[in-house]
N, C-alpha and C positions, 0 to 999 in steps of 0.2 A: 744663408743663416742670417740672424739678425746680430747685430754688435752688443745687443743686450744679453746675449747667452752667458751663462754662468760658467766659469772653468769646469767644473765635474761635468758640464754638460758637453762643453768642448772635448773633455778628454775621453766621452764616452763615443762621439763622433770618431773620434782617432781610433779608439779601440775597435770600433765596427768597419775599419777599413776605408776613412775618409782620410785622403792624401791629398786632394783638393778642394779649395771651398771659394765660394764669393760671398764675403761676409756683408755686402752692402755700404762698404766704406766707399763714401764718395767725396769727402773732402776731410781736410784736417786744419778746418778753420772753423770755431765755434760760431763766427759769424754768418759763414755760408749755411752750416749746419741749421742755426736756428731759423735762417732765412728760408731755406726748405722744408722747415719742418719735420726733420727726421727723427727727431725723439732722443736723439743721443748726442754726444759730446766728444769732442778730440781725445780726452783721457779712455774712455771706451772704446775707441778706435784703436788707440794704440794700445790698449789692453788685449784685445783680439790678434793684433798682429804678435806682440810679444809671446802669447800663448802658442799660437801658430809657429812662430821660429823655435819654441821650447819643444814642441811636440815632433815637428818635422812635417808640419802641414803646408803646403803651399798653397797661398791665396791670393785671388786675383783681385784687385781693387782699382779705382779710376779715381780722376779728380773731374769734377763738373764743375763749367764755368759759363758764364755770359746769361746771369739770370737777370729778369728784369728787376729793376731798382736796387739792383746790387751797388755796394761801395769799393770803387778801386783799390780804397786802403784795406779791404778785406786779404787782397794779394799779399800783403806785409806779412799776414799772419804763416802764408805758405812759405814765403820766402825765408822766415826763420826758423821755422821747424824744419824743413826738408834735409839741410845739411847735416841735423843732429841724428838722421833716423838710417845712416848707411847699413848699419846692422839689420835691419828689417827690410822686408819685402818693397821693391820701389812698385808706383803705382804701374798698372800695364796698358793705361791709357788716358788721355784727356780728352774727355767729353762734352762737347758745346752741347748746351741744354737742348733738349728736343722737344716740341709741342705737340703732343699726341691728343687724338680725340677724345673726349672724357676725361682729360687731366685738369687741374685745378688751373692752371695756366689757360688751356682752351676754353673752357666751361666759364671763367670768370675774367675773359682777357680784359674786358673794361677796366678791371680793378687793377690791374697792372702796366693799363696804358698799352696795351699790345693791339695792333691791329695785324690779324693772321692771314696768310692765303693758303693754299694747298701747297706742299712742296714743288719746286719747280719741273721735276721730272715729272709729274703726273702728266702735263700737258702731251710730253711726248708719247705718254702711254695711251691717255684716252682723249678720243676725239671732241670733248666737251668744252663749254664756255667756262670760268672759272665758278661762277655760281652755281653751276650743277655740280662740278669737282667738289666744291665745299661743302654739301650735302651727304657726300658718301665717301671721302678719302680719309684717312686715317693719320697722316704727318701733316702736318703745318710748319708754317716759317713767317718770320716776321716780315712785313711790306716794310719797315722802316724802325730803325731803332730809336725809342724816344728817351 
């Protein structure tokens, strides 16, 4: 579900038997959320976490990191807010940004100063050169961090 869900919609999910949800919370820093173009902000994420707690719904969420052109100071937002949230569900994982075919970062890699290559494991699966792999694989990684 989206973190833009309204409380009555959230309650309806619970009434219909939903006890686990993945609401699309991927960070608790407005700087990161704006950079990701998530269309939400920290307060919406926290509100969904609060409603889940009130209703007894378990949520799964994560913190994404390692974005092109991110600012290391943005991590201070997380350092400030996380200790205050011990009453809410913790993140289930930390996920380094993955570059998928057709994503904004893949399609417009030059905009982000990214030089992408097929994920390393593909060369162990397929007996092709990198230029051929680049045309048909789905997951990519940076050749170098700029």
